[in-house]
C-alpha positions in Angstrom: -37.3 24.6 -53.9 -39.0 24.9 -57.3 -40.6 21.9 -59.0 -39.4 20.2 -62.2 -41.3 20.9 -65.4 -41.3 17.3 -66.3 -39.1 14.2 -66.2 -37.0 15.4 -69.2 -36.0 18.5 -67.3 -35.3 16.5 -64.2 -33.0 14.2 -66.2 -31.1 17.2 -67.7 -30.6 18.8 -64.2 -29.5 15.4 -62.8 -27.0 15.0 -65.6 -25.3 18.3 -64.5 -24.7 16.7 -61.0 -23.1 13.7 -62.6 -20.9 15.4 -65.2 -17.7 13.6 -63.9 -19.1 10.3 -65.2 -19.4 11.5 -68.9 -17.8 9.2 -71.5 -16.6 6.7 -68.9 -16.1 3.3 -70.6 -16.6 1.5 -67.3 -20.0 3.1 -66.6 -23.6 2.3 -67.6 -27.0 3.9 -66.7 -29.8 1.6 -65.5 -33.4 3.0 -65.2 -36.2 1.8 -63.1 -39.3 1.5 -65.4 -41.5 3.2 -66.1 -41.0 6.7 -64.7 -37.2 6.4 -64.4 -36.7 5.7 -68.1 -37.3 9.2 -69.6 -35.2 10.7 -66.7 -32.4 8.2 -67.4 -32.6 8.8 -71.2 -31.8 12.5 -70.8 -29.0 11.6 -68.5 -27.5 8.9 -70.7 -27.6 11.2 -73.7 -25.9 14.0 -71.9 -23.2 11.8 -70.4 -22.9 9.7 -73.6 -23.3 6.4 -71.6 -25.3 3.3 -72.6 -28.8 2.9 -71.1 -30.6 -0.2 -70.0 -33.5 -1.0 -67.6 -33.7 -2.9 -64.3 -37.2 -4.0 -63.6 -38.2 -3.8 -59.9 -41.7 -4.0 -58.4 -42.8 -2.5 -55.2 -44.9 -4.7 -52.9 -47.7 -2.3 -52.0 -49.8 -2.6 -48.9 -53.2 -4.0 -49.9 -55.7 -1.1 -50.1 -52.8 1.4 -49.8 -50.6 0.4 -52.7 -48.6 3.6 -52.6 -47.1 2.4 -49.3 -44.3 -0.1 -49.8 -44.0 -3.2 -47.5 -41.2 -4.5 -49.7 -40.0 -5.0 -53.2 -38.8 -7.6 -55.7 -36.2 -7.4 -58.5 -34.8 -9.6 -61.2 -32.6 -12.5 -60.0 -34.9 -13.6 -57.2 -34.2 -10.5 -55.0 -36.8 -9.9 -52.3 -36.7 -7.1 -49.8 -39.3 -7.0 -47.0 -40.0 -4.4 -44.4 -41.0 -6.4 -41.3 -41.9 -3.3 -39.3 -44.6 -2.4 -41.9 -46.0 -5.9 -41.9 -46.2 -6.0 -38.1 -47.5 -2.4 -37.7 -50.3 -3.0 -40.2 -51.1 -6.6 -39.3 -50.4 -7.9 -42.8 -50.5 -11.7 -43.0 -48.0 -13.9 -44.7 -50.8 -15.0 -47.1 -51.6 -11.4 -48.1 -47.9 -10.7 -48.7 -47.6 -13.8 -50.8 -50.6 -12.8 -53.0 -49.1 -9.3 -53.6 -45.8 -10.8 -54.4 -47.3 -13.3 -56.8 -49.1 -10.5 -58.7 -46.0 -8.3 -58.9 -43.8 -11.2 -60.1 -46.2 -11.7 -63.0 -46.1 -8.0 -63.8 -42.3 -7.9 -63.5 -41.9 -10.7 -66.0 -44.4 -9.1 -68.3 -42.5 -5.8 -68.4 -39.2 -7.7 -69.0 -40.7 -9.3 -72.1 -42.3 -6.1 -73.4 -39.4 -3.7 -72.8 -36.4 -6.0 -73.5 -37.7 -8.7 -75.9 -34.7 -10.8 -76.9 -32.2 -8.1 -76.1 -29.6 -9.2 -73.5 -29.1 -7.0 -70.5 -26.1 -4.7 -70.4 -23.1 -6.2 -68.6 -22.6 -4.6 -65.2 -20.0 -6.9 -63.6 -17.0 -4.8 -62.4 -18.7 -1.6 -63.7 -20.0 1.6 -62.2 -23.8 1.6 -62.4 -25.8 4.9 -62.3 -29.2 3.7 -61.0 -31.9 6.1 -62.0 -35.6 6.7 -60.9 -37.8 9.7 -61.2 -38.0 10.0 -57.5 -37.6 8.0 -54.3 -40.2 7.8 -51.6 -39.3 5.0 -49.1 -36.3 3.5 -50.8 -37.7 0.0 -50.9 -37.5 -0.4 -54.7 -34.0 1.1 -54.9 -32.8 -1.3 -52.2 -34.1 -4.2 -54.2 -32.4 -2.9 -57.3 -29.1 -2.4 -55.5 -29.3 -6.0 -54.1 -29.8 -7.2 -57.7 -26.8 -5.3 -59.0 -24.6 -6.6 -56.2 -25.6 -10.1 -57.2 -24.6 -9.3 -60.8 -21.2 -8.0 -59.7 -21.5 -4.3 -60.0 -18.3 -2.6 -58.7 -19.8 0.7 -57.7 -23.5 1.9 -57.5 -24.5 5.5 -57.8 -28.1 6.1 -57.0 -29.4 9.1 -59.0 -32.8 10.6 -58.4 -34.2 14.1 -59.1 -35.9 14.1 -55.7 -35.9 12.1 -52.4 -36.6 12.9 -48.8 -33.4 13.9 -46.9 -33.9 11.0 -44.4 -34.1 8.4 -47.2 -31.0 9.8 -48.9 -29.1 9.3 -45.6 -30.4 5.8 -45.1 -29.5 4.8 -48.7 -25.9 6.0 -48.2 -25.4 2.7 -46.2 -26.1 0.5 -49.2 -24.8 2.5 -52.2 -21.4 4.1 -52.8 -22.9 7.4 -53.9 -26.3 9.1 -53.7 -27.0 12.0 -56.1 -30.2 14.0 -55.6 -31.1 17.4 -57.1 -33.7 18.1 -54.4 -33.7 16.6 -50.8 -36.7 18.2 -49.1 -37.4 17.5 -45.4 -41.1 18.0 -46.1 -41.5 15.5 -49.0 -45.2 15.0 -49.7 -44.7 12.4 -52.5 -42.7 12.2 -55.7 -45.5 13.7 -57.9 -45.7 16.9 -56.0 -42.2 17.9 -57.2 -43.3 17.8 -60.9 -45.5 20.1 -62.8 -46.2 17.3 -65.3 -46.1 13.9 -63.7 -48.2 12.1 -66.2 -47.8 8.4 -66.3 -45.0 7.0 -68.6 -46.5 4.3 -70.9 -45.1 0.9 -71.9 -44.9 2.3 -75.4 -42.8 5.3 -74.4 -40.4 3.0 -72.5 -40.1 0.7 -75.5 -39.6 3.7 -77.9 -36.8 5.1 -75.7 -35.0 1.8 -75.5 -35.2 1.4 -79.3 -33.7 4.9 -79.7 -30.8 3.8 -77.5 -30.1 0.9 -79.8 -29.9 3.1 -82.9 -26.8 5.1 -84.1 -27.0 8.7 -82.9 -27.0 11.1 -85.8 -26.7 14.2 -83.7 -25.4 15.2 -80.3 -27.7 16.0 -77.4 -28.5 19.6 -76.7 -27.5 18.9 -73.1 -24.1 17.2 -73.6 -21.6 18.1 -70.9 
C-alpha cells in the first residue's frame, strides 16, 4: 500500500470511492476538525455537496494522550471505554479533569470555526462523516452518537485510512464505512501520509469561509 502525498490527495481519492453521492440534495459532508477538514473539503468540492464541521474531542490517557479512553461531542455526547480505564487504573477524578479540559477546547473551536453561522441541518439526511484517519474509532463513535441525536437518516463514515479491525467494528454503528486503505498493520494515522503537518485553526476557518462563497469554477476533481 502506498502512502498519501497529503490530505488533499487523500480527499480526492476518497471522493472517487463516494462518487454515487455526487449532487445528492439529501446529502451533506461533515468534517472532524482539524485534520479532517482539508480532506472533506476536497471531497465536498468533487461531489458538489455542502460542507460543515462536527467538533469532537478525544479524551486521551494522561501522559499518553494519543491513546483514547473516550470522546465527547456536541450535544452532551460522552463515549467512555471502561476497559481502558480499568486496564490502566485511571481514576474517575483523572477522567473528569481530562473531560473538563477537552470540553473547554471543544467550545473554543466551535466559536473560532463557526462563529455565528448555524450548523447544517442533518435531520433525515445522509451524512458523510470525514476524518483524515481513524485509529481507535472513539471520536468517530462520539460523532455518530451526536448525529443520531440530531436525526441523521444515514451515516457514511469516510476515512482515507483505518485499521481493518476498526472498520469492522464501526460497521455496527454506521450504515456504511468507506476507506481507501484498511491495513492490518496500522502503525498510526500519520505513517500513511508523506506530509502529515498539523492543520491550523486558520486553515480550518479559511476552508469554511471558502465553502460559504459562490464557486466561480468547478473543481479539477469533479466526478
